[in-house]
Structure formats: structure tokens, C-alpha cells
Backbone as CSV, one residue per row, in Angstrom:
resi,resn,N_x,N_y,N_z,CA_x,CA_y,CA_z,C_x,C_y,C_z
1,MET,0.398,-20.036,20.577,-0.273,-18.849,20.783,0.797,-17.974,21.625
2,SER,0.983,-16.759,21.290,1.752,-15.805,22.089,0.996,-15.427,23.237
3,SER,1.945,-14.932,24.135,1.277,-14.530,25.414,1.333,-13.023,25.274
4,PRO,0.670,-12.099,26.322,0.563,-10.640,26.119,1.855,-9.924,26.157
5,SER,2.856,-10.678,26.762,4.347,-10.305,26.969,5.057,-10.612,25.713
6,GLU,4.565,-11.342,24.801,5.454,-11.883,23.724,4.387,-11.657,22.453
7,PRO,3.949,-10.523,22.011,3.003,-10.593,20.890,3.924,-10.882,19.574
8,LEU,3.359,-11.564,18.768,3.790,-11.995,17.496,4.948,-12.812,17.506
9,LYS,4.927,-13.719,18.427,5.965,-14.663,18.619,6.216,-15.643,17.332
10,GLY,5.237,-15.705,16.701,5.178,-16.512,15.442,5.911,-15.983,14.253
11,LEU,6.286,-14.641,14.534,7.116,-13.995,13.417,8.677,-14.760,13.334
12,GLN,9.139,-15.313,14.389,10.291,-15.979,14.307,10.320,-17.022,13.192
13,GLU,9.103,-17.723,12.792,9.130,-18.762,11.736,9.052,-18.101,10.534
14,VAL,8.281,-16.809,10.389,8.077,-16.032,9.033,9.384,-15.512,8.836
15,GLY,10.122,-14.874,9.678,11.435,-14.456,9.357,12.580,-15.279,8.699
16,ARG,12.478,-16.629,8.860,13.205,-17.667,8.282,12.800,-18.140,7.034
17,ALA,11.650,-17.945,6.618,11.014,-18.281,5.269,11.618,-17.661,4.132
18,LYS,11.630,-18.333,2.886,12.021,-17.597,1.680,10.577,-17.251,0.956
19,GLY,10.757,-15.944,0.366,9.718,-15.502,-0.232,8.566,-15.029,0.544
20,PRO,7.592,-14.481,-0.237,6.459,-13.726,0.597,5.560,-14.813,1.301
21,PRO,5.371,-14.616,2.406,4.469,-15.687,3.288,2.947,-15.589,2.892
22,PRO,2.433,-16.950,2.640,0.920,-16.859,2.359,-0.010,-16.680,3.446
23,VAL,0.151,-15.310,3.752,-0.856,-15.000,4.762,-2.222,-15.082,4.637
24,HIS,-2.619,-15.137,3.232,-4.013,-15.159,2.847,-4.507,-16.670,3.208
25,LEU,-3.613,-17.697,3.437,-3.978,-19.094,3.627,-3.954,-19.517,5.123
26,TRP,-3.498,-18.489,5.693,-3.458,-18.834,7.316,-4.814,-18.251,8.151
27,ASN,-5.262,-19.218,9.044,-6.379,-18.816,9.843,-5.993,-19.102,11.271
28,PRO,-5.055,-18.534,11.821,-4.732,-18.750,13.313,-5.793,-18.022,14.180
29,PRO,-5.702,-18.333,15.436,-6.815,-17.732,16.382,-6.238,-16.214,16.544
30,PHE,-7.326,-15.399,16.677,-7.313,-13.752,17.180,-6.769,-13.780,18.444
31,CYS,-5.525,-13.000,18.577,-4.749,-12.795,19.859,-5.162,-11.404,20.547
32,GLY,-5.936,-10.466,19.878,-6.161,-9.322,20.417,-5.370,-8.218,19.533
33,ASP,-5.688,-6.984,19.890,-4.925,-5.866,19.298,-3.531,-5.601,20.082
34,ILE,-2.755,-5.313,19.177,-1.444,-4.702,19.694,-1.359,-3.142,19.536
35,PRO,-0.550,-2.500,20.263,-0.349,-1.108,20.028,0.584,-0.810,18.879
36,MET,0.177,-1.235,17.663,0.897,-0.903,16.465,0.122,-0.115,15.497
37,ARG,0.794,1.007,14.876,-0.102,1.840,14.084,0.931,2.107,12.899
38,VAL,0.267,2.331,11.720,0.823,2.620,10.501,0.301,4.243,10.167
39,GLY,1.044,5.085,10.394,0.426,6.705,10.054,0.147,6.774,8.662
40,ARG,-0.340,8.005,8.636,-0.836,8.310,7.008,0.321,8.602,6.088
41,ASP,1.519,8.666,6.779,2.743,9.009,6.174,3.577,7.783,5.890
42,GLY,2.904,6.629,6.216,3.608,5.296,6.066,4.649,5.034,7.096
43,LEU,4.846,5.768,8.163,5.670,5.378,9.193,5.001,4.329,10.026
44,TRP,5.629,3.279,10.519,5.183,2.393,11.452,5.657,2.667,12.838
45,HIS,4.494,2.592,13.817,4.949,2.783,15.197,4.487,1.709,16.100
46,TYR,5.209,1.403,17.065,4.774,0.583,18.071,4.800,1.329,19.399
47,MET,3.664,1.292,20.149,3.611,1.951,21.685,3.853,3.278,21.297
48,ASN,3.371,3.997,20.215,3.511,5.488,19.735,5.047,5.906,19.538
49,SER,5.914,4.874,19.360,7.339,5.165,19.006,7.486,4.710,17.636
50,PRO,8.220,5.447,16.793,8.354,5.126,15.395,9.256,3.800,15.333
51,ILE,9.080,3.104,14.404,10.035,1.672,14.317,10.997,2.212,13.466
52,GLY,12.102,2.373,13.749,13.296,2.881,12.882,13.971,1.922,12.103
53,ARG,13.838,0.601,12.218,14.675,-0.415,11.742,13.782,-0.901,10.572
54,LEU,14.285,-0.593,9.377,13.567,-1.026,8.054,13.409,-2.539,8.009
55,PRO,14.497,-3.217,8.465,14.276,-4.753,8.063,13.013,-5.119,9.010
56,LEU,12.835,-4.524,10.228,11.735,-4.935,11.118,10.508,-4.615,10.522
57,VAL,10.329,-3.235,10.006,9.116,-2.741,9.350,8.742,-3.754,8.128
58,LYS,9.975,-4.141,7.370,9.556,-5.205,6.261,8.952,-6.410,6.685
59,LEU,9.452,-6.984,7.849,9.013,-8.063,8.248,7.558,-8.001,8.758
60,PHE,7.201,-7.044,9.505,5.840,-6.776,9.832,4.935,-6.634,8.611
61,SER,5.484,-5.682,7.454,4.558,-5.508,6.456,4.388,-6.905,5.684
62,SER,5.452,-8.017,5.744,5.254,-9.092,4.892,4.010,-9.884,5.475
63,VAL,3.679,-9.654,6.716,2.568,-10.491,7.175,1.331,-9.803,7.468
64,LEU,1.255,-8.690,6.905,-0.003,-7.654,7.102,-1.029,-8.255,6.231
65,ARG,-2.240,-8.247,6.652,-3.500,-8.623,5.911,-4.553,-7.741,6.167
66,LEU,-5.472,-7.509,5.157,-6.615,-6.741,5.401,-7.790,-7.743,5.161
67,ASP,-8.548,-7.909,6.279,-9.658,-9.021,6.136,-11.017,-8.319,5.615
68,GLU,-11.939,-9.229,5.512,-13.295,-8.740,4.999,-13.967,-7.868,6.043
69,ASP,-13.370,-7.858,7.397,-14.253,-7.093,8.323,-13.576,-5.723,8.203
70,GLY,-12.727,-5.425,7.283,-12.250,-3.946,7.025,-11.143,-3.674,8.012
71,LYS,-10.678,-4.690,8.875,-9.493,-4.559,9.924,-8.052,-4.857,9.312
72,TYR,-7.245,-4.496,9.736,-5.631,-4.837,9.463,-5.283,-5.825,10.689
73,TYR,-4.557,-6.889,10.271,-4.167,-7.799,11.102,-2.596,-8.170,10.619
74,LEU,-1.751,-8.408,11.613,-0.347,-9.033,11.330,-0.820,-10.530,11.715
75,VAL,-0.375,-11.357,10.716,-0.882,-12.761,10.700,0.293,-13.530,10.589
76,THR,0.491,-14.553,11.530,1.570,-15.588,11.341,0.913,-17.039,11.318
77,PRO,1.458,-18.082,11.184,0.900,-19.312,11.094,0.030,-19.571,12.453
78,VAL,0.580,-19.136,13.536,0.067,-19.366,14.858,-0.887,-18.324,15.511
79,GLU,-0.769,-16.981,15.009,-1.539,-15.882,15.762,-1.875,-14.880,14.758
80,LYS,-2.848,-14.115,15.101,-3.556,-12.971,14.297,-3.686,-11.855,15.362
81,CYS,-2.934,-10.732,15.048,-3.086,-9.558,16.110,-3.506,-8.254,15.288
82,GLY,-4.468,-7.657,15.884,-5.042,-6.391,15.056,-4.072,-5.249,15.358
83,ILE,-4.014,-4.393,14.283,-3.190,-3.121,14.388,-4.067,-2.058,13.582
84,VAL,-3.595,-1.022,13.774,-4.319,0.203,13.115,-3.640,0.907,12.056
85,VAL,-4.322,0.991,11.011,-3.569,1.664,9.626,-4.556,2.843,9.448
86,GLU,-3.823,4.100,9.592,-4.655,5.429,9.525,-5.176,5.654,8.088
87,ASP,-4.490,5.130,7.012,-4.936,5.434,5.672,-4.728,4.331,4.929
88,ALA,-3.470,4.070,4.435,-3.022,2.906,3.682,-1.857,2.326,4.133
89,PRO,-1.585,1.078,4.187,-0.408,0.460,5.065,0.821,0.657,4.259
90,PHE,0.828,1.085,3.070,2.088,1.299,2.187,2.010,2.830,1.647
91,PHE,3.170,3.277,1.455,3.365,4.739,1.000,4.285,4.630,-0.273
92,ALA,3.769,5.094,-1.302,4.718,5.205,-2.538,5.610,6.174,-2.498
93,VAL,6.901,6.076,-2.572,7.945,7.014,-2.284,8.789,7.412,-3.516
94,ARG,8.800,6.360,-4.513,9.646,6.688,-5.508,8.913,6.192,-6.924
95,MET,9.286,6.728,-8.046,8.480,6.365,-9.344,9.607,6.521,-10.241
96,ARG,9.629,5.444,-11.351,10.273,5.775,-12.595,9.259,5.274,-13.675
97,ALA,9.343,6.021,-14.694,8.508,5.949,-15.979,9.288,5.567,-17.239
98,GLU,8.887,4.645,-18.004,9.623,4.346,-19.148,8.733,4.296,-20.327
99,GLY,9.222,4.800,-21.409,8.330,5.068,-22.784,7.447,6.243,-22.566
100,ALA,6.442,6.216,-23.345,5.598,7.517,-23.453,4.012,7.002,-24.071
101,GLY,3.211,8.026,-23.762,1.907,7.673,-24.159,1.275,6.260,-24.064
102,ARG,0.793,5.709,-24.774,-0.074,4.241,-24.460,1.005,3.201,-24.103
103,GLY,2.314,3.383,-24.606,3.517,2.557,-24.286,4.027,2.705,-23.121
104,GLN,3.725,3.681,-22.231,4.429,3.915,-21.259,4.165,2.895,-19.949
105,VAL,5.229,2.674,-19.167,5.315,1.837,-18.095,5.565,2.547,-16.968
106,ILE,4.833,2.545,-15.733,5.179,3.230,-14.571,5.402,2.203,-13.506
107,HIS,6.505,2.572,-12.715,6.831,1.598,-11.666,6.820,2.575,-10.367
108,LEU,6.174,1.942,-9.287,6.263,2.679,-8.047,6.797,1.722,-6.896
109,GLU,7.561,2.495,-6.135,8.162,1.861,-4.984,7.726,2.269,-3.688
110,THR,7.518,1.425,-2.794,6.986,1.957,-1.462,8.031,2.114,-0.425
111,GLN,7.656,2.452,0.894,8.527,2.743,1.777,9.402,1.549,2.446
112,VAL,8.776,0.561,2.043,9.289,-0.881,2.462,10.217,-1.554,1.335
113,GLU,10.482,-0.711,0.340,11.252,-1.044,-0.938,10.673,-2.272,-1.571
114,GLU,9.324,-2.199,-1.803,8.527,-3.266,-2.587,8.214,-2.345,-3.738
115,GLU,8.494,-2.832,-5.011,8.317,-2.215,-6.264,7.117,-2.754,-6.975
116,VAL,6.269,-1.975,-7.516,5.247,-2.809,-8.345,5.180,-1.872,-9.771
117,GLN,4.781,-2.553,-10.781,4.608,-2.126,-12.124,3.026,-1.720,-12.282
118,VAL,2.708,-0.457,-12.426,1.394,-0.074,-12.644,0.792,-0.725,-13.816
119,GLY,-0.436,-1.329,-13.501,-1.095,-1.925,-14.637,-2.209,-2.902,-14.136
120,PRO,-2.705,-3.846,-15.057,-3.913,-4.596,-14.567,-3.677,-5.340,-13.321
121,GLU,-2.509,-5.686,-12.856,-2.284,-6.436,-11.627,-2.097,-5.546,-10.487
122,HIS,-1.498,-4.464,-10.865,-1.332,-3.124,-9.744,-1.880,-2.134,-10.300
123,PRO,-3.146,-1.857,-10.188,-3.851,-0.661,-10.596,-3.821,0.421,-9.958
124,LEU,-3.933,1.570,-10.378,-3.998,3.077,-9.878,-5.672,3.221,-9.748
125,ARG,-5.822,3.751,-8.617,-7.221,4.377,-8.369,-7.092,5.915,-7.636
126,PHE,-7.887,6.830,-8.056,-7.913,8.301,-7.442,-9.241,8.356,-6.895
127,VAL,-9.205,8.925,-5.660,-10.377,9.089,-4.928,-10.311,10.743,-4.431
128,ASP,-11.707,11.124,-4.265,-11.492,12.632,-3.831,-11.157,12.701,-2.450
129,GLU,-10.205,13.658,-2.255,-9.724,13.937,-0.833,-10.696,14.730,-0.062
130,GLU,-11.081,14.287,1.053,-12.195,14.911,1.751,-11.886,16.211,2.327
131,GLY,-12.671,17.347,2.135,-12.384,18.590,2.691,-11.338,19.371,1.827
132,THR,-10.754,18.907,0.620,-9.929,19.740,-0.161,-10.358,19.879,-1.566
133,GLY,-11.062,18.865,-2.136,-11.592,18.765,-3.542,-10.466,18.190,-4.312
134,GLY,-9.301,17.950,-3.664,-8.172,17.211,-4.385,-8.341,15.865,-4.695
135,LEU,-7.325,15.172,-5.232,-7.344,13.726,-5.280,-6.279,13.107,-4.674
136,LYS,-6.635,12.005,-4.179,-5.549,10.977,-3.622,-5.436,9.804,-4.283
137,PRO,-4.108,9.495,-4.827,-3.901,8.449,-5.479,-3.461,7.192,-4.774
138,TYR,-3.917,5.985,-5.183,-3.542,4.703,-4.646,-3.151,3.905,-5.536
139,VAL,-2.239,2.887,-5.290,-1.813,1.824,-5.984,-1.908,0.500,-5.251
140,LEU,-2.486,-0.605,-5.994,-2.689,-1.798,-5.152,-1.141,-2.564,-5.417
141,VAL,-0.695,-2.877,-3.951,0.523,-3.452,-3.960,0.417,-4.926,-3.965
142,ARG,-0.443,-5.484,-3.103,-0.413,-6.945,-3.133,-1.772,-7.329,-2.418
143,ARG,-2.390,-8.411,-2.828,-3.607,-8.857,-2.478,-4.702,-7.785,-2.321
144,ASN,-5.136,-7.307,-1.219,-6.090,-6.078,-1.131,-5.282,-5.016,-0.511
145,LEU,-4.009,-4.978,-0.300,-3.232,-3.768,0.271,-2.663,-2.836,-0.706
146,GLU,-3.043,-1.530,-0.219,-2.781,-0.345,-1.117,-1.704,0.489,-0.757
147,ALA,-0.889,1.183,-1.553,-0.019,2.261,-1.138,-0.653,3.571,-1.418
148,LEU,-0.689,4.581,-0.442,-0.855,5.796,-0.903,0.204,6.442,-1.760
149,VAL,-0.065,7.003,-2.816,1.099,7.566,-3.512,1.368,9.023,-2.929
150,SER,2.595,9.308,-2.638,3.070,10.672,-2.075,2.552,11.904,-2.871
151,ARG,2.461,12.883,-2.408,1.954,14.111,-2.950,2.828,14.568,-4.084
152,ALA,4.296,14.456,-3.819,5.200,14.716,-4.998,5.063,13.781,-6.184
153,LEU,4.858,12.417,-6.046,4.566,11.463,-7.027,3.283,11.776,-7.714
154,PHE,2.296,12.257,-6.996,1.125,12.582,-7.759,1.267,13.613,-8.745
155,TYR,2.152,14.554,-8.399,2.385,15.628,-9.459,3.230,15.037,-10.606
156,ASP,4.076,14.201,-10.447,4.802,13.433,-11.478,3.767,12.805,-12.239
157,LEU,2.839,12.016,-11.654,1.764,11.419,-12.512,0.970,12.427,-13.272
158,VAL,0.602,13.447,-12.778,-0.098,14.367,-13.564,0.754,14.908,-14.762
159,ALA,1.951,15.153,-14.394,2.833,15.487,-15.604,3.083,14.412,-16.641
160,LEU,2.589,13.096,-16.363,2.745,12.095,-17.421,1.283,11.883,-18.051
161,GLY,0.285,12.642,-17.490,-1.123,12.269,-18.117,-1.385,13.019,-19.207
162,CYS,-2.636,12.557,-19.732,-3.199,12.906,-20.898,-4.607,12.925,-20.996
163,VAL,-5.397,13.271,-21.865,-6.772,13.422,-22.124,-6.990,12.338,-23.140
164,GLU,-7.919,11.336,-22.572,-8.457,10.311,-23.308,-10.052,10.414,-23.448
165,GLY,-10.683,10.849,-24.363,-12.208,10.890,-24.456,-12.551,12.015,-23.430
166,GLU,-13.165,11.600,-22.484,-13.805,12.706,-21.593,-12.892,12.774,-20.442
167,TRP,-11.767,11.876,-20.224,-11.128,11.845,-19.046,-9.778,12.287,-19.219
168,PHE,-9.064,12.850,-18.136,-7.574,13.029,-17.817,-7.009,11.951,-16.995
169,GLY,-5.964,11.286,-17.380,-5.511,10.162,-16.676,-3.972,9.924,-17.201
170,VAL,-3.715,8.617,-16.785,-2.253,8.170,-17.072,-2.278,6.882,-17.557
171,TRP,-1.481,6.655,-18.669,-1.286,5.161,-19.009,-0.155,4.619,-18.435
172,SER,-0.399,3.174,-18.145,0.807,2.452,-17.717,0.370,0.857,-18.143
173,SER,1.414,0.246,-18.758,1.238,-1.081,-19.023,-0.100,-1.503,-19.887
174,GLY,-0.248,-0.438,-20.843,-1.377,-0.672,-21.753,-2.732,-0.438,-21.169
175,GLN,-2.832,0.177,-20.064,-4.148,0.374,-19.387,-4.022,1.903,-19.024
176,PHE,-5.236,2.734,-19.098,-5.577,3.900,-18.962,-6.327,4.136,-17.395
177,PHE,-5.526,4.937,-16.758,-6.036,5.168,-15.440,-6.679,6.551,-15.153
178,PRO,-8.204,6.547,-15.323,-8.666,8.025,-15.265,-8.513,8.613,-14.000
179,MET,-8.035,9.862,-13.939,-7.953,10.679,-12.718,-9.212,11.505,-12.426
180,LYS,-9.592,12.271,-13.594,-10.672,13.303,-13.330,-11.278,13.498,-14.927
181,LYS,-12.677,13.939,-14.883,-13.010,14.149,-16.065,-12.388,15.472,-16.544
182,ALA,-11.952,15.482,-17.904,-11.220,16.493,-18.484,-11.892,17.878,-18.206
183,ALA,-13.119,17.972,-18.450,-13.901,19.395,-18.276,-13.640,19.796,-16.717
184,ASP,-13.789,18.904,-15.723,-13.573,19.310,-14.472,-12.164,19.691,-14.004
185,ALA,-11.352,19.093,-14.987,-9.894,19.529,-14.694,-9.479,20.817,-15.365
186,GLY,-10.477,21.305,-16.100,-10.118,22.556,-16.891,-9.304,22.387,-18.141
187,LEU,-9.452,21.126,-18.737,-8.796,20.639,-19.793,-9.954,20.688,-20.986
């Protein structure tokens, strides 16, 4: 177990491992909360200072877990530390689309260079944004961790959208992801 002066000492083991760590299988003791936060913009902070080293952010994000209690934890084989996530732990910053219509495939990449193919394993969901009446898109990155899709990419998704029945949405990997009822969108 790490001491207060050495939070996340167990990361040394994780950093040497190949492939994504199986954090969902680990059940270490809770060691308390640490002053780490993921902002709404996807920036990671430690003690209110941005973490500027991408390899370090990638390492932290690789051991991130959202538990049933609704809290986010950095988990290693020997410890579990709570952190704050203001919206979603990942932020989709790049997109590419192949094909068109029902044959379209959309790829999204996060701020930690993790790419997902939007589809059944990585679905999009759209929620009403509080106070604006607009929509906020999210994509499932892994396990139950999502990325907020940047506003610019959201407009790109809208440009790829179409009407299916009563809904306006977007196709990817053979699945339709509804955004809003077409009538509510003025279509």
C-alpha cells in the first residue's frame, strides 16, 4: 500500500506491463482520495496544475475505473485512489469517417490517443445539455468510461447525419445513433 507521500506507487508495476491493464479484475484496498482532477475539457490536473506530459496522462488513464458507487478511481494491483472527473474522463478530439449512409464507419480519437470505431461496442449517446437546450454527445471508450465529443466534432457528426423514421441521427458500423426527433430538430 502506498503512503500519503507516495500516492499510486503501484503504477510502477502497471507501467511495465504490456497491453491494457485488467483494472476491472483488481480489488485493492482504498487508499483515499488524491488531488487529481479531469476537467470538462479533458485536461488532467494534479494539485490544480495541468499534467503536461502525455505519457503520464496515458498511464493514469489506463488505470482509471468508474465503480458502481458512481466514483472514479485510479486502480493498481495494490491500491485504489479516488479522483474527480468533472464530466467524462476522456475527450474526443479527432474524427474520421469512411463510406456514407448505412455503410458509414466513424472513428473517434481521444485526447490520450485512444481510437474507437463507433458501433455496437462503442456506441454514441446524446444527452440534453442542461441550461442550453443543446445536445452533448458521448462515446463509450472502454468498460463504462466515456469520452465527451468536442463541440467541433459534434458539428461534424451532425453534417454526417440523416433522418431515419422519426429521428435525426448518424450511422456507423451498421447501427443508427439517434440524436433528436426530426420534428424537434426542424426537419
